[in-house]
N, C-alpha and C positions, 0 to 999 in steps of 0.2 A: 754755661748751661748746667750749673750745679753738678760738676763731677765729684767724685769722692774727695773728701777734704783732707785725708790723712796720707796722701801719696807723695807730697813734696814736689809736684810738678811745677815748673816755672810758668807753664801756660795751661792750667787746668781747664780753662774754658774751651779747649779743643776737644774735650770729651763730654758727652752727655750721659747722665745717669738715667737708668731705666725708670726710677721712681719719679724723677723730674719730668721725663718725657710723658709718662702716664698722666701726670697732673696737668700737662700743657698741650695735650693733643688737639684741643679745640681752639687754641690761640690762632687768631686770624692771620698772623704773619708767619706762622710756622709751616715749613714744608718738610715732609719726611719721605725718604727714598730708600727702597731696597735696591741695592746696586749689584745683585748677584749675577755672575756669569758662571757657567759650569764648564770646566775643562776636562775632556776625556780623551785618552789615547785611542786612535783608530787602528785598523788592521795593519797599516803601514808603519805605525809607531809615531805618527805625528799627533799633536794635540789638536783636537777639535773644540772650537768654542761654541757652546750651546746656550741658548737664551735661558735665563732663569725665570721667565715669565710664568711657565706652567707651575713651578714650585710656588711662585708668588701667589698665584690664584688659589692654590691649595691652602694658603695661610700666610697672612701678613699683618703688620701692625695697623690698626684701624686708621684710615685716612692716608696711608702711605701710597705712593705710586712707584712703579718699577722703572728703573733706568736701563735701557738697552745700550750698554757701553760701546759695543762694536758698531751698532747701527747709528746711534744718536750722537755719541761723543768721541768719535775717532775720525781721523783724517781720511776721507773717502778716496783721496788721490794717492795715498801712501801704499807702497807694496808691503808694508809691515803692519801687523795686527795691533790694534789698540792705540796707535800713535796719536799724539796731541793734534787736534784740529786747529784751524786758524781762528782768530778772535771772532770774526763775523759768524762763522758756523757755530762756535760755542755759545755765543750770546743768543743766537736764534734758538738753539736747542734749550737753553735755560728758560727763555721766555715761554717757549712751547710747554715746558714742564711747570710753568706757573711761578718761576723764580725771578724776582726783581732785585734791585740793589738794596732794598730795605727788608728783604725776607730774612728769616732765620732758617737754617737748613740743618737737619739731622740725617745722617747717613748710616746705613747698616747693611749687613749681608747675612744670608742664611748659612754660608760656608766660611771660607777664609775671610778674615777681617780686611784683608788687603784690597778686596774689591771696593770696600767703602773708603779706604784711605786713598785709592786711586782717584776716585771722584773728588775727595777732599783736596788732594794735591792739585788736580786740574783747576778747581775753583780758586785755589790759592795762587796758582800760576797766573791766572787772569785777574787777580786783584781782589777777589771776594774773600772777606775775612770773617763772615758771620756763619760759618759752617762748623759742625762738630760731628765726631764719630760716636755712635752709640757704644758705650763701654760694655763689652760682653755680647754685643750683637743680638740677633734674634734668639739665639740659644738661651741666653740669660733671661730675656723677656718671657720666653715660653716656660723656663724652669720656675719662674716666679709666679706663674699662673695668671699672667696679665691677659687682657682681652685680645682676641685674634679675629680678624675679618677674613672672609674668603671671597672668591670671585674676582672679576676684573676690577681694576683700580677706578676710583672716582675720577670724574673729569677734572682736568687741571683748572684751578681757580684763575681768575683774571689776574694778570700781573702787570706791573709797570715795565719799564725798560731795565735791561741788564747791561751793565757797562763792562766790557771785557778789554783789559789792557795787559798785554803779555809782559811778564817779568822775565827777561832773558837770562837772569842769573840762576833761575830755578831749573833750567833744562839744558842738557848738553848733547852734542852729537858725537860721532865716533872720532872725529879729528881732535876734539877737546879731550876725549877720554884717552886717546893715544898719547897726547902730550902729558896728561895727568899721570899716566902710568910711569912716566920717566921723571916726575917731579916729586921729590921727597917731602915737600910741604903739603901735598894733597893725599888724602886717604881715600882709596877705592874700596867700597864695601859691596860684596856679593851677597845678595839676600836669599839665595837658594840654599838647598840642603848641603851639608858637608859632603855627602856622597856625590852630588852633582859637581860641587866645587872641585873635588879631587879628580873628576873625570871618570867616576865609577857609576855603574847602574844605567838606567834608561837615559838616553840622550835625545832630547826633543828639539834642539836648536841648531844643529849643524855639527861642527867639531866639538868633541867633549872638552871639558875643563873650564878654565877661567881666564880672565884678563890678567896679564902679568902684574905682579906687585899689588894685587888686591887681597883683602882679607875676607874670611867667611863669617858672616853674622846672619844666620837664617832668620827670616822675618817671623817665623813661627815661635822663635825663642823670646819674642817680645811679650808673650802672653803667659799669664798664670794658668793654673789647672782649670779654673772656671771661665777661661777665655777672656777675662778682663786684662787690661794692660798692667804690666808689672809696676810696682811703685818706683819712684824716681831712682833710688839708689840701686835697685836691681837692674833697671833699664841701663843706667850708666855703666854698670859692671859688664853687662852683656855686650854693649856697643864698644866699650873700651875707652881708655883715657884719651887717646889721640883724637878719636872722633868727637868726644864730648867736651874737650877742652876749649873749643872755639878758637884755637890758635891757627888752624889751617882750614882749607876748603875740604868738604866731604862730597864725594860723588857716589851715589848708590846705583846698583844695576842688578838685573836678574835675567830671566828669559825673555820676557816681553813687556817690561816696564810696570808690572803690577806689584809683585812682592817688594820691589825696590821702594815703593811708596810707603810700605809698612815701616821700614827703617827710617825713611825721611820723616814720617809722622812722629815716630818715637823721639827722634832728635828734636823736632819742633816742640814736643811736650817738655823737653828738658831745656828749652830756650836756646838751642843751637841754631844760628841763622844761616851760616854759609854752607847750605846744602843744596845740591842739584841732583836730579835724576837723569840717568842716561836713558832717554825715552825708548829708543828702539832696542836697546840692550842686546842680548846674545843672539836674538833672532836675526839681527843685522851683522853683528861683529863676527859671530862664529861661522857665518856663511861667506865671509869675505876673506879669501886666502891671503890677502895682504896684511891682515891684522893678526898679531901674534897671540897664541894661546899657550897656557901652561897646564900640565897635568901632574899629579903626584899620587 
């Protein structure tokens, strides 16, 4: 979808450029989504997930609709927040949003880009490959003075069927992560901040710290100062040679499976295929006393 051409990405089609999007907003097969959820700590120290719909209605890309991640695209039976739904629920949600197998999808967020990469990753898990993340997000769109709509989203256009087929290689559970933590051929990447990784500062997920033998690559470090994705060489340097070499499996995790998809997306841009996300992440792991944690 016409990403920047000077970046050296193996898969530049995974990014959409703001200029390209502005020129294609009226395309009949295009679906644009604001994926924003807002996380705020409450008085108890827990993170509350707040809908981004109010912010969306104050300003969004014309023609875009808002995705309620927790309400529409999360497993309603899970005790954990944001976890992947089953194929039937996901397909029904996509069809309700106007997405079919032949749609093109552009995803963005008004805050962290990882809300957009979370939806991109979910689409990819279920076999949909015609989605891209807006490079620079809504902030870049606004900075460039591009048109903004307000108020509720337009009604979803009529869609055909959406086929959802789970790719089990892209998602792992705690047992697989425990085994991976003891396997020197697998690299575990923690996408949270260095402070969280070391067990310092606010703790939102249970016990502080990290999964043993994991490395810290904060998802925020995938971005340049203007909030666009770093060029390929800088992304590869940030992620490290082991992760980007393609010689072993990579598993990314974070607090609730959101930031982890930012690193998974960056690896996909670089053409790295053997990447999985620990979907429940530390919200599950850190509350299970049987699972080991490290601090430093």
